[in-house]
PDB file with one MODEL, atoms N, CA, C and O in Angstrom:
MODEL        1
ATOM      1  N   MET A   1     -87.826 -19.899  65.765  1.00  0.00           N
ATOM      2  CA  MET A   1     -88.797 -20.996  65.688  1.00  0.00           C
ATOM      3  C   MET A   1     -88.205 -22.091  64.825  1.00  0.00           C
ATOM      4  O   MET A   1     -87.615 -21.817  63.781  1.00  0.00           O
ATOM      5  N   ASP A   2     -88.358 -23.304  65.250  1.00  0.00           N
ATOM      6  CA  ASP A   2     -87.863 -24.489  64.543  1.00  0.00           C
ATOM      7  C   ASP A   2     -88.780 -24.767  63.363  1.00  0.00           C
ATOM      8  O   ASP A   2     -90.003 -24.701  63.491  1.00  0.00           O
ATOM      9  N   GLU A   3     -88.191 -25.079  62.214  1.00  0.00           N
ATOM     10  CA  GLU A   3     -88.966 -25.349  60.983  1.00  0.00           C
ATOM     11  C   GLU A   3     -89.936 -26.524  61.159  1.00  0.00           C
ATOM     12  O   GLU A   3     -90.993 -26.550  60.528  1.00  0.00           O
ATOM     13  N   GLU A   4     -89.593 -27.469  61.989  1.00  0.00           N
ATOM     14  CA  GLU A   4     -90.452 -28.628  62.235  1.00  0.00           C
ATOM     15  C   GLU A   4     -91.753 -28.252  62.926  1.00  0.00           C
ATOM     16  O   GLU A   4     -92.698 -29.041  62.918  1.00  0.00           O
ATOM     17  N   GLU A   5     -91.827 -27.059  63.527  1.00  0.00           N
ATOM     18  CA  GLU A   5     -93.022 -26.628  64.230  1.00  0.00           C
ATOM     19  C   GLU A   5     -94.042 -25.978  63.290  1.00  0.00           C
ATOM     20  O   GLU A   5     -95.177 -25.718  63.688  1.00  0.00           O
ATOM     21  N   LEU A   6     -93.637 -25.717  62.048  1.00  0.00           N
ATOM     22  CA  LEU A   6     -94.543 -25.044  61.089  1.00  0.00           C
ATOM     23  C   LEU A   6     -95.540 -26.076  60.526  1.00  0.00           C
ATOM     24  O   LEU A   6     -95.207 -27.238  60.295  1.00  0.00           O
ATOM     25  N   THR A   7     -96.765 -25.599  60.320  1.00  0.00           N
ATOM     26  CA  THR A   7     -97.817 -26.437  59.771  1.00  0.00           C
ATOM     27  C   THR A   7     -98.056 -26.073  58.322  1.00  0.00           C
ATOM     28  O   THR A   7     -98.269 -24.901  58.013  1.00  0.00           O
ATOM     29  N   PRO A   8     -98.026 -27.051  57.418  1.00  0.00           N
ATOM     30  CA  PRO A   8     -98.312 -26.755  55.979  1.00  0.00           C
ATOM     31  C   PRO A   8     -99.727 -26.201  55.839  1.00  0.00           C
ATOM     32  O   PRO A   8    -100.663 -26.638  56.509  1.00  0.00           O
ATOM     33  N   ARG A   9     -99.848 -25.220  54.939  1.00  0.00           N
ATOM     34  CA  ARG A   9    -101.147 -24.597  54.684  1.00  0.00           C
ATOM     35  C   ARG A   9    -101.356 -24.511  53.158  1.00  0.00           C
ATOM     36  O   ARG A   9    -100.414 -24.378  52.378  1.00  0.00           O
ATOM     37  N   LEU A  10    -102.632 -24.594  52.785  1.00  0.00           N
ATOM     38  CA  LEU A  10    -102.995 -24.450  51.391  1.00  0.00           C
ATOM     39  C   LEU A  10    -104.220 -23.543  51.309  1.00  0.00           C
ATOM     40  O   LEU A  10    -105.244 -23.774  51.952  1.00  0.00           O
ATOM     41  N   LYS A  11    -104.072 -22.504  50.492  1.00  0.00           N
ATOM     42  CA  LYS A  11    -105.213 -21.622  50.169  1.00  0.00           C
ATOM     43  C   LYS A  11    -105.542 -21.898  48.711  1.00  0.00           C
ATOM     44  O   LYS A  11    -104.662 -21.856  47.851  1.00  0.00           O
ATOM     45  N   CYS A  12    -106.807 -22.180  48.436  1.00  0.00           N
ATOM     46  CA  CYS A  12    -107.231 -22.500  47.083  1.00  0.00           C
ATOM     47  C   CYS A  12    -108.555 -21.848  46.801  1.00  0.00           C
ATOM     48  O   CYS A  12    -109.560 -22.139  47.448  1.00  0.00           O
ATOM     49  N   ASP A  13    -108.551 -20.960  45.826  1.00  0.00           N
ATOM     50  CA  ASP A  13    -109.784 -20.263  45.386  1.00  0.00           C
ATOM     51  C   ASP A  13    -110.062 -20.685  43.944  1.00  0.00           C
ATOM     52  O   ASP A  13    -109.165 -20.710  43.101  1.00  0.00           O
ATOM     53  N   VAL A  14    -111.325 -21.014  43.684  1.00  0.00           N
ATOM     54  CA  VAL A  14    -111.764 -21.412  42.354  1.00  0.00           C
ATOM     55  C   VAL A  14    -112.899 -20.469  41.898  1.00  0.00           C
ATOM     56  O   VAL A  14    -113.854 -20.229  42.637  1.00  0.00           O
ATOM     57  N   GLU A  15    -112.780 -19.966  40.718  1.00  0.00           N
ATOM     58  CA  GLU A  15    -113.858 -19.126  40.152  1.00  0.00           C
ATOM     59  C   GLU A  15    -114.177 -19.673  38.779  1.00  0.00           C
ATOM     60  O   GLU A  15    -113.323 -19.732  37.895  1.00  0.00           O
ATOM     61  N   LEU A  16    -115.430 -20.072  38.621  1.00  0.00           N
ATOM     62  CA  LEU A  16    -115.897 -20.594  37.312  1.00  0.00           C
ATOM     63  C   LEU A  16    -117.016 -19.678  36.808  1.00  0.00           C
ATOM     64  O   LEU A  16    -117.814 -19.158  37.588  1.00  0.00           O
ATOM     65  N   GLU A  17    -117.054 -19.498  35.504  1.00  0.00           N
ATOM     66  CA  GLU A  17    -118.126 -18.753  34.882  1.00  0.00           C
ATOM     67  C   GLU A  17    -118.581 -19.543  33.643  1.00  0.00           C
ATOM     68  O   GLU A  17    -117.870 -19.624  32.641  1.00  0.00           O
ATOM     69  N   LEU A  18    -119.773 -20.115  33.742  1.00  0.00           N
ATOM     70  CA  LEU A  18    -120.241 -20.977  32.672  1.00  0.00           C
ATOM     71  C   LEU A  18    -121.537 -20.442  32.091  1.00  0.00           C
ATOM     72  O   LEU A  18    -122.356 -19.871  32.811  1.00  0.00           O
ATOM     73  N   VAL A  19    -121.725 -20.624  30.797  1.00  0.00           N
ATOM     74  CA  VAL A  19    -122.943 -20.222  30.115  1.00  0.00           C
ATOM     75  C   VAL A  19    -123.442 -21.462  29.369  1.00  0.00           C
ATOM     76  O   VAL A  19    -122.687 -22.099  28.635  1.00  0.00           O
ATOM     77  N   GLY A  20    -124.744 -21.802  29.568  1.00  0.00           N
ATOM     78  CA  GLY A  20    -125.249 -23.007  28.932  1.00  0.00           C
ATOM     79  C   GLY A  20    -126.759 -22.922  28.802  1.00  0.00           C
ATOM     80  O   GLY A  20    -127.388 -21.923  29.151  1.00  0.00           O
ATOM     81  N   PRO A  21    -127.328 -24.040  28.274  1.00  0.00           N
ATOM     82  CA  PRO A  21    -128.741 -24.038  27.939  1.00  0.00           C
ATOM     83  C   PRO A  21    -129.669 -24.153  29.132  1.00  0.00           C
ATOM     84  O   PRO A  21    -130.768 -23.599  29.105  1.00  0.00           O
ATOM     85  N   THR A  22    -129.254 -24.867  30.194  1.00  0.00           N
ATOM     86  CA  THR A  22    -130.136 -25.080  31.361  1.00  0.00           C
ATOM     87  C   THR A  22    -129.294 -25.101  32.621  1.00  0.00           C
ATOM     88  O   THR A  22    -128.079 -25.293  32.581  1.00  0.00           O
ATOM     89  N   THR A  23    -129.967 -24.898  33.731  1.00  0.00           N
ATOM     90  CA  THR A  23    -129.258 -24.939  35.014  1.00  0.00           C
ATOM     91  C   THR A  23    -128.677 -26.335  35.284  1.00  0.00           C
ATOM     92  O   THR A  23    -127.576 -26.447  35.823  1.00  0.00           O
ATOM     93  N   SER A  24    -129.399 -27.393  34.917  1.00  0.00           N
ATOM     94  CA  SER A  24    -128.863 -28.735  35.174  1.00  0.00           C
ATOM     95  C   SER A  24    -127.609 -28.990  34.342  1.00  0.00           C
ATOM     96  O   SER A  24    -126.689 -29.662  34.809  1.00  0.00           O
ATOM     97  N   VAL A  25    -127.559 -28.459  33.107  1.00  0.00           N
ATOM     98  CA  VAL A  25    -126.374 -28.630  32.296  1.00  0.00           C
ATOM     99  C   VAL A  25    -125.225 -27.856  32.905  1.00  0.00           C
ATOM    100  O   VAL A  25    -124.106 -28.365  32.979  1.00  0.00           O
ATOM    101  N   LEU A  26    -125.481 -26.628  33.346  1.00  0.00           N
ATOM    102  CA  LEU A  26    -124.414 -25.813  33.998  1.00  0.00           C
ATOM    103  C   LEU A  26    -123.890 -26.518  35.239  1.00  0.00           C
ATOM    104  O   LEU A  26    -122.684 -26.542  35.483  1.00  0.00           O
ATOM    105  N   ASN A  27    -124.804 -27.094  36.028  1.00  0.00           N
ATOM    106  CA  ASN A  27    -124.370 -27.818  37.245  1.00  0.00           C
ATOM    107  C   ASN A  27    -123.484 -28.994  36.893  1.00  0.00           C
ATOM    108  O   ASN A  27    -122.503 -29.269  37.584  1.00  0.00           O
ATOM    109  N   LYS A  28    -123.832 -29.696  35.808  1.00  0.00           N
ATOM    110  CA  LYS A  28    -122.986 -30.837  35.383  1.00  0.00           C
ATOM    111  C   LYS A  28    -121.638 -30.367  34.919  1.00  0.00           C
ATOM    112  O   LYS A  28    -120.628 -30.971  35.278  1.00  0.00           O
ATOM    113  N   TRP A  29    -121.579 -29.312  34.133  1.00  0.00           N
ATOM    114  CA  TRP A  29    -120.303 -28.797  33.651  1.00  0.00           C
ATOM    115  C   TRP A  29    -119.430 -28.297  34.821  1.00  0.00           C
ATOM    116  O   TRP A  29    -118.226 -28.554  34.848  1.00  0.00           O
ATOM    117  N   ALA A  30    -120.033 -27.590  35.775  1.00  0.00           N
ATOM    118  CA  ALA A  30    -119.278 -27.143  36.938  1.00  0.00           C
ATOM    119  C   ALA A  30    -118.748 -28.316  37.755  1.00  0.00           C
ATOM    120  O   ALA A  30    -117.590 -28.322  38.172  1.00  0.00           O
ATOM    121  N   ALA A  31    -119.581 -29.277  37.971  1.00  0.00           N
ATOM    122  CA  ALA A  31    -119.129 -30.481  38.729  1.00  0.00           C
ATOM    123  C   ALA A  31    -117.991 -31.177  38.014  1.00  0.00           C
ATOM    124  O   ALA A  31    -117.032 -31.589  38.666  1.00  0.00           O
ATOM    125  N   ASN A  32    -118.056 -31.325  36.704  1.00  0.00           N
ATOM    126  CA  ASN A  32    -117.012 -31.946  35.915  1.00  0.00           C
ATOM    127  C   ASN A  32    -115.689 -31.135  36.088  1.00  0.00           C
ATOM    128  O   ASN A  32    -114.626 -31.715  36.310  1.00  0.00           O
ATOM    129  N   ALA A  33    -115.780 -29.828  35.983  1.00  0.00           N
ATOM    130  CA  ALA A  33    -114.595 -28.979  36.114  1.00  0.00           C
ATOM    131  C   ALA A  33    -113.981 -29.104  37.494  1.00  0.00           C
ATOM    132  O   ALA A  33    -112.757 -29.159  37.617  1.00  0.00           O
ATOM    133  N   LEU A  34    -114.811 -29.150  38.550  1.00  0.00           N
ATOM    134  CA  LEU A  34    -114.354 -29.242  39.907  1.00  0.00           C
ATOM    135  C   LEU A  34    -113.717 -30.609  40.176  1.00  0.00           C
ATOM    136  O   LEU A  34    -112.708 -30.692  40.877  1.00  0.00           O
ATOM    137  N   ARG A  35    -114.299 -31.679  39.624  1.00  0.00           N
ATOM    138  CA  ARG A  35    -113.706 -33.017  39.770  1.00  0.00           C
ATOM    139  C   ARG A  35    -112.325 -33.082  39.110  1.00  0.00           C
ATOM    140  O   ARG A  35    -111.392 -33.669  39.658  1.00  0.00           O
ATOM    141  N   ASP A  36    -112.207 -32.467  37.917  1.00  0.00           N
ATOM    142  CA  ASP A  36    -110.936 -32.420  37.226  1.00  0.00           C
ATOM    143  C   ASP A  36    -109.905 -31.669  38.022  1.00  0.00           C
ATOM    144  O   ASP A  36    -108.756 -32.101  38.120  1.00  0.00           O
ATOM    145  N   LEU A  37    -110.305 -30.521  38.608  1.00  0.00           N
ATOM    146  CA  LEU A  37    -109.389 -29.765  39.444  1.00  0.00           C
ATOM    147  C   LEU A  37    -108.975 -30.560  40.665  1.00  0.00           C
ATOM    148  O   LEU A  37    -107.804 -30.529  41.044  1.00  0.00           O
ATOM    149  N   ALA A  38    -109.896 -31.270  41.288  1.00  0.00           N
ATOM    150  CA  ALA A  38    -109.542 -32.063  42.462  1.00  0.00           C
ATOM    151  C   ALA A  38    -108.523 -33.103  42.138  1.00  0.00           C
ATOM    152  O   ALA A  38    -107.582 -33.309  42.904  1.00  0.00           O
ATOM    153  N   ASP A  39    -108.684 -33.782  40.998  1.00  0.00           N
ATOM    154  CA  ASP A  39    -107.707 -34.772  40.547  1.00  0.00           C
ATOM    155  C   ASP A  39    -106.339 -34.114  40.342  1.00  0.00           C
ATOM    156  O   ASP A  39    -105.325 -34.662  40.772  1.00  0.00           O
ATOM    157  N   ARG A  40    -106.298 -32.951  39.692  1.00  0.00           N
ATOM    158  CA  ARG A  40    -105.026 -32.269  39.446  1.00  0.00           C
ATOM    159  C   ARG A  40    -104.371 -31.820  40.726  1.00  0.00           C
ATOM    160  O   ARG A  40    -103.151 -31.923  40.858  1.00  0.00           O
ATOM    161  N   ILE A  41    -105.143 -31.322  41.678  1.00  0.00           N
ATOM    162  CA  ILE A  41    -104.556 -30.930  42.985  1.00  0.00           C
ATOM    163  C   ILE A  41    -103.979 -32.143  43.675  1.00  0.00           C
ATOM    164  O   ILE A  41    -102.864 -32.092  44.193  1.00  0.00           O
ATOM    165  N   GLU A  42    -104.716 -33.223  43.690  1.00  0.00           N
ATOM    166  CA  GLU A  42    -104.216 -34.459  44.326  1.00  0.00           C
ATOM    167  C   GLU A  42    -102.917 -34.943  43.713  1.00  0.00           C
ATOM    168  O   GLU A  42    -102.076 -35.512  44.409  1.00  0.00           O
ATOM    169  N   LYS A  43    -102.740 -34.719  42.397  1.00  0.00           N
ATOM    170  CA  LYS A  43    -101.517 -35.137  41.682  1.00  0.00           C
ATOM    171  C   LYS A  43    -100.405 -34.083  41.789  1.00  0.00           C
ATOM    172  O   LYS A  43     -99.338 -34.232  41.193  1.00  0.00           O
ATOM    173  N   ASP A  44    -100.672 -33.005  42.565  1.00  0.00           N
ATOM    174  CA  ASP A  44     -99.671 -31.943  42.794  1.00  0.00           C
ATOM    175  C   ASP A  44     -99.261 -31.274  41.479  1.00  0.00           C
ATOM    176  O   ASP A  44     -98.076 -31.025  41.256  1.00  0.00           O
ATOM    177  N   GLU A  45    -100.240 -30.978  40.600  1.00  0.00           N
ATOM    178  CA  GLU A  45     -99.949 -30.359  39.313  1.00  0.00           C
ATOM    179  C   GLU A  45     -99.875 -28.839  39.355  1.00  0.00           C
ATOM    180  O   GLU A  45     -99.512 -28.244  38.340  1.00  0.00           O
ATOM    181  N   PHE A  46    -100.188 -28.185  40.440  1.00  0.00           N
ATOM    182  CA  PHE A  46    -100.202 -26.736  40.513  1.00  0.00           C
ATOM    183  C   PHE A  46     -99.061 -26.190  41.363  1.00  0.00           C
ATOM    184  O   PHE A  46     -98.721 -26.733  42.414  1.00  0.00           O
ATOM    185  N   GLN A  47     -98.481 -25.092  40.868  1.00  0.00           N
ATOM    186  CA  GLN A  47     -97.550 -24.282  41.611  1.00  0.00           C
ATOM    187  C   GLN A  47     -98.318 -23.139  42.207  1.00  0.00           C
ATOM    188  O   GLN A  47     -99.498 -22.964  41.900  1.00  0.00           O
ATOM    189  N   ASP A  48     -97.682 -22.348  43.057  1.00  0.00           N
ATOM    190  CA  ASP A  48     -98.329 -21.146  43.631  1.00  0.00           C
ATOM    191  C   ASP A  48     -98.746 -20.221  42.490  1.00  0.00           C
ATOM    192  O   ASP A  48     -98.038 -20.063  41.496  1.00  0.00           O
ATOM    193  N   GLY A  49     -99.931 -19.610  42.670  1.00  0.00           N
ATOM    194  CA  GLY A  49    -100.342 -18.586  41.696  1.00  0.00           C
ATOM    195  C   GLY A  49    -101.663 -18.910  41.054  1.00  0.00           C
ATOM    196  O   GLY A  49    -102.368 -19.833  41.461  1.00  0.00           O
ATOM    197  N   PHE A  50    -101.991 -18.117  40.022  1.00  0.00           N
ATOM    198  CA  PHE A  50    -103.236 -18.277  39.285  1.00  0.00           C
ATOM    199  C   PHE A  50    -103.008 -19.209  38.078  1.00  0.00           C
ATOM    200  O   PHE A  50    -101.955 -19.187  37.440  1.00  0.00           O
ATOM    201  N   HIS A  51    -104.028 -20.021  37.796  1.00  0.00           N
ATOM    202  CA  HIS A  51    -104.005 -20.920  36.632  1.00  0.00           C
ATOM    203  C   HIS A  51    -105.369 -20.905  35.959  1.00  0.00           C
ATOM    204  O   HIS A  51    -106.400 -20.803  36.623  1.00  0.00           O
ATOM    205  N   GLU A  52    -105.362 -21.007  34.647  1.00  0.00           N
ATOM    206  CA  GLU A  52    -106.602 -21.062  33.932  1.00  0.00           C
ATOM    207  C   GLU A  52    -107.254 -22.429  34.116  1.00  0.00           C
ATOM    208  O   GLU A  52    -106.577 -23.446  34.271  1.00  0.00           O
ATOM    209  N   VAL A  53    -108.615 -22.425  34.093  1.00  0.00           N
ATOM    210  CA  VAL A  53    -109.354 -23.626  34.143  1.00  0.00           C
ATOM    211  C   VAL A  53    -110.097 -23.780  32.840  1.00  0.00           C
ATOM    212  O   VAL A  53    -110.781 -22.856  32.400  1.00  0.00           O
ATOM    213  N   ALA A  54    -109.972 -24.950  32.208  1.00  0.00           N
ATOM    214  CA  ALA A  54    -110.628 -25.178  30.922  1.00  0.00           C
ATOM    215  C   ALA A  54    -111.582 -26.369  31.029  1.00  0.00           C
ATOM    216  O   ALA A  54    -111.416 -27.256  31.866  1.00  0.00           O
ATOM    217  N   ASP A  55    -112.583 -26.357  30.153  1.00  0.00           N
ATOM    218  CA  ASP A  55    -113.525 -27.497  30.142  1.00  0.00           C
ATOM    219  C   ASP A  55    -112.938 -28.631  29.316  1.00  0.00           C
ATOM    220  O   ASP A  55    -111.782 -28.570  28.896  1.00  0.00           O
ATOM    221  N   LYS A  56    -113.729 -29.651  29.089  1.00  0.00           N
ATOM    222  CA  LYS A  56    -113.253 -30.873  28.426  1.00  0.00           C
ATOM    223  C   LYS A  56    -112.792 -30.610  26.974  1.00  0.00           C
ATOM    224  O   LYS A  56    -111.973 -31.355  26.436  1.00  0.00           O
ATOM    225  N   VAL A  57    -113.324 -29.552  26.354  1.00  0.00           N
ATOM    226  CA  VAL A  57    -112.902 -29.237  24.982  1.00  0.00           C
ATOM    227  C   VAL A  57    -111.860 -28.120  24.891  1.00  0.00           C
ATOM    228  O   VAL A  57    -111.528 -27.654  23.801  1.00  0.00           O
ATOM    229  N   GLY A  58    -111.347 -27.697  26.059  1.00  0.00           N
ATOM    230  CA  GLY A  58    -110.296 -26.716  26.084  1.00  0.00           C
ATOM    231  C   GLY A  58    -110.734 -25.248  26.168  1.00  0.00           C
ATOM    232  O   GLY A  58    -109.906 -24.340  26.100  1.00  0.00           O
ATOM    233  N   LYS A  59    -112.035 -25.033  26.316  1.00  0.00           N
ATOM    234  CA  LYS A  59    -112.553 -23.659  26.450  1.00  0.00           C
ATOM    235  C   LYS A  59    -112.315 -23.170  27.882  1.00  0.00           C
ATOM    236  O   LYS A  59    -112.600 -23.874  28.850  1.00  0.00           O
ATOM    237  N   ARG A  60    -111.783 -21.936  27.991  1.00  0.00           N
ATOM    238  CA  ARG A  60    -111.507 -21.348  29.292  1.00  0.00           C
ATOM    239  C   ARG A  60    -112.853 -21.069  30.022  1.00  0.00           C
ATOM    240  O   ARG A  60    -113.741 -20.403  29.489  1.00  0.00           O
ATOM    241  N   VAL A  61    -112.962 -21.604  31.253  1.00  0.00           N
ATOM    242  CA  VAL A  61    -114.191 -21.437  32.030  1.00  0.00           C
ATOM    243  C   VAL A  61    -113.949 -20.790  33.391  1.00  0.00           C
ATOM    244  O   VAL A  61    -114.888 -20.586  34.161  1.00  0.00           O
ATOM    245  N   GLY A  62    -112.680 -20.464  33.690  1.00  0.00           N
ATOM    246  CA  GLY A  62    -112.409 -19.855  34.985  1.00  0.00           C
ATOM    247  C   GLY A  62    -110.963 -19.893  35.364  1.00  0.00           C
ATOM    248  O   GLY A  62    -110.085 -20.083  34.523  1.00  0.00           O
ATOM    249  N   THR A  63    -110.711 -19.703  36.691  1.00  0.00           N
ATOM    250  CA  THR A  63    -109.360 -19.685  37.193  1.00  0.00           C
ATOM    251  C   THR A  63    -109.351 -20.415  38.540  1.00  0.00           C
ATOM    252  O   THR A  63    -110.369 -20.554  39.218  1.00  0.00           O
ATOM    253  N   ILE A  64    -108.132 -20.877  38.890  1.00  0.00           N
ATOM    254  CA  ILE A  64    -107.869 -21.401  40.230  1.00  0.00           C
ATOM    255  C   ILE A  64    -106.648 -20.715  40.755  1.00  0.00           C
ATOM    256  O   ILE A  64    -105.664 -20.536  40.036  1.00  0.00           O
ATOM    257  N   TYR A  65    -106.706 -20.319  42.036  1.00  0.00           N
ATOM    258  CA  TYR A  65    -105.580 -19.723  42.679  1.00  0.00           C
ATOM    259  C   TYR A  65    -105.112 -20.681  43.750  1.00  0.00           C
ATOM    260  O   TYR A  65    -105.916 -21.156  44.553  1.00  0.00           O
ATOM    261  N   VAL A  66    -103.807 -20.976  43.775  1.00  0.00           N
ATOM    262  CA  VAL A  66    -103.244 -21.920  44.749  1.00  0.00           C
ATOM    263  C   VAL A  66    -102.104 -21.249  45.469  1.00  0.00           C
ATOM    264  O   VAL A  66    -101.254 -20.636  44.822  1.00  0.00           O
ATOM    265  N   ASP A  67    -102.049 -21.338  46.772  1.00  0.00           N
ATOM    266  CA  ASP A  67    -100.969 -20.749  47.574  1.00  0.00           C
ATOM    267  C   ASP A  67    -100.593 -21.733  48.695  1.00  0.00           C
ATOM    268  O   ASP A  67    -101.343 -21.967  49.643  1.00  0.00           O
ATOM    269  N   TYR A  68     -99.400 -22.286  48.529  1.00  0.00           N
ATOM    270  CA  TYR A  68     -98.854 -23.216  49.574  1.00  0.00           C
ATOM    271  C   TYR A  68     -97.951 -22.380  50.486  1.00  0.00           C
ATOM    272  O   TYR A  68     -97.140 -21.579  50.021  1.00  0.00           O
ATOM    273  N   SER A  69     -98.113 -22.587  51.774  1.00  0.00           N
ATOM    274  CA  SER A  69     -97.281 -21.879  52.756  1.00  0.00           C
ATOM    275  C   SER A  69     -97.161 -22.747  53.998  1.00  0.00           C
ATOM    276  O   SER A  69     -97.713 -23.844  54.081  1.00  0.00           O
ATOM    277  N   ALA A  70     -96.424 -22.218  54.951  1.00  0.00           N
ATOM    278  CA  ALA A  70     -96.300 -22.888  56.244  1.00  0.00           C
ATOM    279  C   ALA A  70     -96.408 -21.852  57.343  1.00  0.00           C
ATOM    280  O   ALA A  70     -95.899 -20.739  57.206  1.00  0.00           O
ATOM    281  N   GLY A  71     -97.056 -22.204  58.411  1.00  0.00           N
ATOM    282  CA  GLY A  71     -97.195 -21.284  59.519  1.00  0.00           C
ATOM    283  C   GLY A  71     -97.489 -22.002  60.824  1.00  0.00           C
ATOM    284  O   GLY A  71     -97.502 -23.231  60.880  1.00  0.00           O
ATOM    285  N   THR A  72     -97.718 -21.247  61.843  1.00  0.00           N
ATOM    286  CA  THR A  72     -97.954 -21.842  63.138  1.00  0.00           C
ATOM    287  C   THR A  72     -99.440 -21.914  63.408  1.00  0.00           C
ATOM    288  O   THR A  72     -99.853 -22.392  64.465  1.00  0.00           O
TER     289      THR A  72
ENDMDL
END
């Protein structure tokens, strides 16, 4: 099979676990974390594998798994 025929693929799994005072606050924190991850993905900041996700103050709030591959 010719390499030019392969289609780039991305598998991305995000798991967040947040604890806070209200549901609306948790929703805001989750949305902020996801926006930050989206910016980092767009800037190509992740290699294959698992990476920690931190909030704005550096507290670990989850993980992101990224897997780049190519297939038909």
